[in-house]
N, C-alpha and C positions, 0 to 999 in steps of 0.2 A: 379383768378376773387372773388373780395369781395366787396357786397354792404356796407357798415357800417350807419345802422338806430338806431340814438343815442340822447337820453336828454342832449344833448350839453351842462350842464352849466359850467360855467369858473368866471374867468381863471382859469387856471390850473385843481386841482382835476385830481377823477377818471375819470371821464366823457372824457375829454379833453385827458390827459393820455392813455386813452383805444385808443382811435381814433391814437394817435401818433405811437403806439406800430403799428400799423399795416401801419400807412402811409411812418415810417421809416424801414418797413422790405425790401430787395430785392424781395423777394418771395410774397411778396401781388402787386396783382395789382389792387388798390382800384376803382374803378369806378363810386364814389361818395356817398354820406352823404347825408344821409335823416332826418331830425332833427325832434323828435316827444316830446313833453311836458312831464314831469316828476318831476325830481330834479328842475326844475326850468321852465319858458314860452318857448311855440318855438319860438316867436320873438326873444326874449333874449339869447337863445342860439343859433340862429342863426349868429348872430353877433357876437357873444365871437367865433364859429366855424369858422365863416370867417377872424377871423383875428388873431386867429392860425395859421391858414394856410399860413396867410401872415407871420407870425412869423418865420414859420419854414420852410420858403422857400419850400411852395408847393400849390400853386396858383392855380394848373393845373388841384386840385379835384373838381368836383362840387358840388356845397352845395343846399340842395333842401329843400324847407321849407315844413314841415307836418302838423300832426292834432296838434290843439292848445286843445282840449279839449277831453274826453274818452269817448266813444262810447253813455256809460249809464249812468256814475256816473256823479252824480253833486255836485258842492260845497256847497248846500243846503240840497240836502240829506246826507251828508258827517257832516256835521254840527248837524243835527238832530242823526243821527248814536252813536254820539262821546258824546251828550248831556244821552242816553240810554245803551250806551255800555263801554264808557272810551275811551280815548285817548290812542293816538299811539308816538313813540316818532321823528316822522318821515314824513311829509306832503307833501314835495317836494314844488312843486308849489302853492300850497293850505298854504301856509308859517303861514300865519295869524290864522290856528287853532291851531298852536303849543305854547308851550313855546317859545319866542324868544332865537334865538342863533343866532350865527355868520354861520352858515350854513344856515338857512331858509332864503330863501324869501322872500318878503312881501313888495309885489307890483302886481296890476291889469295883466291882460294877455298881454294885447296889451302898456304896460308901460316897455320903454327901456331906462334903466338908465345909467350915464354916466360911460363908459368901463375903466376900470384903467388902461387896456394894452393898452388903445386907439381904434377908430374907426377904423373900416376896408372902406376900399376903395373899395375891392371887393366884386363884390355884388352877390346873392345865385343867382339861374335858376329859370325861370319865370316858371316851371312846381310842381304839386305837389309830394308828395314823393311818393305816391300808383302809381298812372302812371308812373312815372321815373320808380319805381322798375321792373313793368311788361314788358316795353319797353324795357331795359337792360336784363332781364330774358330771354324775347322770341331773342333778338340779339344776346344768348350767351346761347342756349339752353344745360343744363345739369353742365354746368362749370362754374358759379356762384354760390358762398356761402353768405349766408343772414347771418352776424352778427349781434344782436341785443343786445344791452346793456343796452334800458332803458323800456319802458314801449309799449307793442305791439301793442297800435292800428293802425300805420301805415302799421304794415303787415298786420294785420286783414283786415284790408281798399284793399288794394292788392289780399287778398283771395277773397275776395268779390265781387272785379272787375272782376277778372280771376280765375275760381276755379281749373285751370290747374295750376295756378302760383306756386305754393311750389313744382308739380309733375316734372318740369320743373327748379328746380334749381340744384344745389350740394348737397345743407342740409342748416340746419340753426343750428348756435350755440348760445346761448342765455345764460344772467345772469338773473334768476328768481327762485320765491318758495323757500320753505324750510320746511324740513323734520322733522331734530327733534336735531338743533344743539346744541353742547358741547360747554355750554359756560355761564358765569354768566353775560354778557352783558345781562341787566336788557331788552332790546329790543326786545330780540330774546328766554330770558329763558324764560320769559312770555308767547309769544305769539310765540309758537314752528312752527307752520304751517304759521306765516303771516311775507309776503315779499313785496317789497314795489314795483316794478315794477308788479308785479300780480293784486297787490290789488288795484294798482292807475286802471287801465280798467281792471277789471276779466274776463266781454266780451270779450275785444281782445284777451286775454292771452287763452281763452277756444277756439276763434276760431280756434288759431295759432298752437296748441296744438293736434284738430283733424283734423287738413289738414296734408295731405298723403305725407310728405318728405321724400326726398329718407333717411335721415337720420337727426337725432335729439340731438343734445349735450347738457347738461343744467349743466351750475353752479349754484349752488344753494348757501343759507347762510352757509348753513354745511361747504363747503371746502371753502368760501372767507372767511370766519374769522378766516382762518388756514394763511393767509396771510397777512402782512402790509407794508405800504409806510411807511419808517422810515427815521428821520434825518441824517442817516449813508448812505443811498441810494442815498440822495439828496444832501450832501456833495461831494459823489464820481460821481455823473453824473455834480456836478457843477464847476467838475476840466476840465471839454473839455470845448472847443469853437464852438463846434457843435450849430446851430441856436435852435433846440430841448431843448440842455442842456440850452442856455441861456434862451428859455418859463419858463424851471422850475424851474431853479434860482430864476426868480424872480416874478414867481405868484403862486408855489405849494409849500403851507405851511400847509396847512391840511396833520398832518400824519395820517390817517386809514386805514382800511381793503381795499385791492388790490381787488374790486367787480369784474368789465369790463377788467380790466386789465389781468387777469387771463385767463377769455373767451379769448382773442384775441391771449396771447400766447399760452393758449392751441390750438388753431386753426393753428397756425403756425410750434406749437413743441409740437404733442400728447404726447411725452415721458414723458412731465411735469407731465399729468395724472398718476400717478401708479396704481390706482386703480379705477374701475367702479361697479357701478350696474343695470341695467335694470330693470324699473318699469314704467306701464303708466300712466300718468300724465294728470288732470284737474285739472279744476279752481272751487269752491266751489261758485256759484249764487243764493245760499238763499239770501233774502235781512235781516240778521239776523246779531248776531256778528261776526258769520265768513265769513262774505262775503268776496270773494279775498283769503280766506285760500286754500292751495297747498291739491289736494287730491291725493293718491295714492294708485295702486295696485300694486300687483303681477302676473303673468299667474294662481296663483292657485284662487285668489279671486275676478278675475275683471270681470266687469257690460257685461255684452251682448250686447256690444257697438261697434261703431267702434272707436275704442282708438288706439292711437300709442304708440309702445315703445320706449322708450327715454333711451339714456346710460347717468346717472346722475352720475358725479365725485364728488369722493369723497376721496381720497387723493395723496397730491401734492407732487412733492419733491423741494419743497421750494426753496432750493442754487439754482438747474436751471432755476427756476421760475425766480430769483432775478437776475441770472446772466444773463438772455436773457432781462430782461427788464431795468437793467443798460446801456450792451451791445448798445440797438438799443438806448438806449436815450441820447449816448455817440456821436453815430454813426452821420458823417456827410452826408447831404442830398446827394439822388444821382443825376446827372445833368438831364436832358430832355433826352437827348440823350441815355443815359443810360436804365432810363426807355422804351423809346418807341425800346431798343434792347430785352429789356427782354419779352416787349409786344410780339414782333415779332418774338422772339423765340419760347415763349410759343405757337401762334397762327402755329408756321411751327413744332412745337413738337405735338400739333392735326391733323395739317393734315398727317402728316407721320404715328402718329397713326392709323386713318382713312382708310389712303390707304395698311396697314399691315393689319389691320381688312377684309379689303377690298378681300385680296388677299387670304389669309385664308380661306374665307367663300367659296371664287372659288373653290377653291383646295378642301375643302370638299365636297362640295359641287357643282361640275362643271353641264353646263348647260344638260339638257337633264335630269340628277337624274346620 
């Protein structure tokens, strides 16, 4: 079981493709998609995501609107910091802060421009993302993984509502942070500890990283830039008649790093990650030039704070990742009956596992000692 928390800019592109990795996989039971502002504003992202679900035939998955603004950071403050300390290549929803490119949004948070893929008829849930996540985790304790592909505002709000939220999950997998990427890409070579998801809402990242998750898996810039969505991959996918392939063929024309797709794929197949290191991670909250930068420690030098150990991915089996991604995008959608069967099998497996554990416990610890 997984809840997708994503900044769903679109159509196509990394945000939508990452969600599709999980939606297309028979291994994943997607309980819902919660949307957060990041690469674009949440109201527009909700519409792109609803339309994507219609086009790939997954209207069974609910979409839940979440946070529109970060917890603390404001556009006005960010403009002042830009004047004092210089600019970054990517500002996401605050597109007017950066040099205009085809990737930058340029409208207010409540403006929904005409969608090139057509407007959805599907509607979002009348619930907010944080309460939806808390409700689902309590309904399925210790069974739900949180996938986080964007800024962590929704997740921080869920933790603030329910301090035991993180503990009740199976763990969190997220794209965020940057350590020391080996690249000539000036966006990261000049700012090696800067990464957009953590930067957009540093306080939310801080709250999320400090929570007591059973496990944290982190895909940083360092490993993300070792991937690439290429024209050759799209051409191969476009040969399929699947709704997902048709959607990508029509709307995915941006060839860039596979930021969030790698997070989703590595959760489905952990063998894609061939090397990792364990670090304690937090975010710089000082309101200066390094606000939002990634902070890291090892066991040897970590401060005496309640920091959580993070599994930081460092090496990827790129052919294996590319194959999994292409195969999933080419796959025909599962019928609702097949999805229901998978859900029932999963539930039955959990019941049988619980009964087995109970039997073993009674053998080892019989009544009366």
